[in-house]
N, C-alpha and C positions, 0 to 999 in steps of 0.2 A: 585126378578127378575124384570127387566124392562118390562112394558106392551108393546105389539106389536100391530101394526095396523092390522086390518082385511083386509086391501086392498091387492089386488092381487100383488104378487111379480114376478119378472122375473127369472125363473130357481129355483134351489134349495136354500132354506133358510138355513142360518148357523148363529151361534153365531159370536161374534166379535173376539174370541180368535185367530184363525189362520189368520184372516184378518189383525188384528193389529200386530201380530207377524211377518208376511211377510213384512209388510210395515216398521216396525221398523228395520228389517234386511237390507232392501234397504237403508233406512236413514243411518244406521250405516256404511254400506260399502261406501256410497257416502261421508260421513264425514271423514272416515279413509283414503280414497284414496287422499284426499287433500294434506296431508303432504308428501305423496309419490312423488308428483310432484316436490317437492323442492329438488334438488340434492345437496348433501354436497360438498363444495369446496374441491378439491383434490381427490374426488371419480372418478371412471371411466367415469361417465356421467356428473359430475359437473365441475365447473370452474377449469381449469388446471393451468393457469398462474396468479399468484398474489404474491404481495410482502408482504401483511399482511393478516392474516386470517380474522381479524375483518373487514378490507376493502372489502374482497371478500364477506363476509356475508352481509355487508351493500349494496353492489352492487346488491344484490339479492332482493332489496326492492320491486320490482314489484311482485315477487313470493310471498313474505310475505304478501303484500296487497291482492293478489288474495286469499291467504289462509283465511285471516280474513273476507273478503267480502263474499266469498263462505260459510264460516262457519255461518256467521250471517244470510244470506239469507236462507240457508237450515235449520238452527236451528229455524228460525222463523216459517217455515212451519212445522217442527217437533212439535213445541209447539202447533200449531193449530190442527195438526193431533191428538196429545195426548188429547187436550181439547175436540175435537169432539167425543172422546170415551164416553163422558157423554151425547152426543146428539143422536148419532146413537144407535139403540138397536139391530140391526141385519144386515146381509149382504145378498145380493142375486147376481145373475149374473150381473145385470145392475150396481149395485154399485161397484162390483169387477172390472168390465171392465173400469168404469170411474176412479177407483183408479189406475189401471194399467197405464192409460194415464197420470194421475197426477204424478205417480212415474217415468215414462219416462222423464217428464219435469224436475224432481228433479235430475235425473242421468245426464241429458244433460246441465243443467243450469250453471255448472262451466265453460263450453266451452266459452259462450259469456262473462262471467265475466273475464276470463283470457285474451280474446282478448282485452277487454277494458284496463285492468291493464297493458298489455304489449305495449300499444299504447298511454298512456297518455303522453302528451307533444310532440307528434310526428305529422307529417303531416296527419296521419291517425286517429287522435283522434276523429274527428267529426263523421266519418263513424263507428268507433269502439264504440262510445257512442250510436249511434242509434241501433247497434247490441245488445249491452248490455240491453238497455231499452226494446227493442222488445222481447228479451229473457225473461226478468223478467215479462213483461206483458203477454207473452204467458203462463208462469208458473202460473200466477194468474188466467188466464182464465181456465186452466185445473182444478184448485182448484174449481172454480165456477161451472164447469160442474158437478163435484161430488156433490157439495152443491145443485144445481138445481135438480139433480136426487133425492137426499134425500128429497127435498121439494115437489117433484111431487107424483102423485098417492095417495093423501091423507096422504102424509108423511109416507108412508108404512114401511120404514126402520128406522124411528126415534122413540125415546121414546115417547109414547103417553101421558105420564104424564106431559110433558113439556108445559108450558104456551105458547100458540100460539103467544102472544105478544113478548115473549123472542125470538122465532124463527124469527120473522119478524125483530126484532132489529138486530139479527146477520146477516140476509140477507142484511140489509142496510149497516152494517159495512163492510162486505166482498164485497158487490157490489160496494159501494162507493170507497173502496181501489182499486178495480180492474179498475174502470173507471179512476181514477187518473193515474194509471200506463199506461193505454192505452193512455190517453191524453198526457202523458209525451213523447210519441214518436214524435209527431209534434213539441213539445216544444224543444226537444233534437235536432231536425233538424235545428232549428234556433239558439238555445243557448245550446250547448252540456252540459256544466257543470251544468247549471241550471236544465235541464231536468234530468240528472243523479242523482243530489242531491234530486230533488223531488221524483223520483222513489225509491231511496234507503231509504229515510226517511219514505216514505209511508210503505215500507216493514218492516222497523225497528219498526214501531208503534206496530206491532204484536209480538214483543219481550216482550211487557208489558202485564200484567195480563188482561184477558178478563172478561166480566161481568159473575158473578156467575149464573149458570142456575137457572131459576125460573120455579116453577111447578104450576099446577092447584091447587086451594084450596083443601086441604085434600089429595092430591096425592103426597106429598113430600116423597122421598125415605128415609129410615133410614139405619143405618149401617148394618143391617141384609139383606137388599135387594139390596145394591149397589155393 
């Protein structure tokens, strides 16, 4: 079992099983609902008048783009959530509350993404781009709130076997990415497509494998304790 910090926690301590299970359920629902938003041509809520089915599907390219962008953004955060299961050792009230705030952002983030997708190439693209980037930056900030809580109080909810240098490395990676996304907001106000590209590429970086957790000398977990 992972070693726990002796630091005081907020509220009842729990393992990560239910914490991760609830979070995974929210991610699963958020990802599943994306395809429901695309209405099939000819269905009661879908396009009704079209000469060719393939043309009708092609005309829904904005909805398809929204699906893939949302899936990529939410998927990147799920990967980091899954990854952080090797960093956090337990949960308490404070971490659970921070996680609820983060999950709210995950549920809401498809909205600004869809606003942007449906206004590309229109007179509202500039404002839609600012809304998109602001939504993505806000989501990154909620992730950082959870991370800052984990790093506070002597890293009370984190695996105490982890090398402090590794945790600082991850703090820099997450913090730098969040700052880039925040900085993308004024960039987007001046050059919408440049700002959007910068923000999306920053998020896409977290689709890549993150550094393998490093542990204090002699404290590495083995198959029987992980």
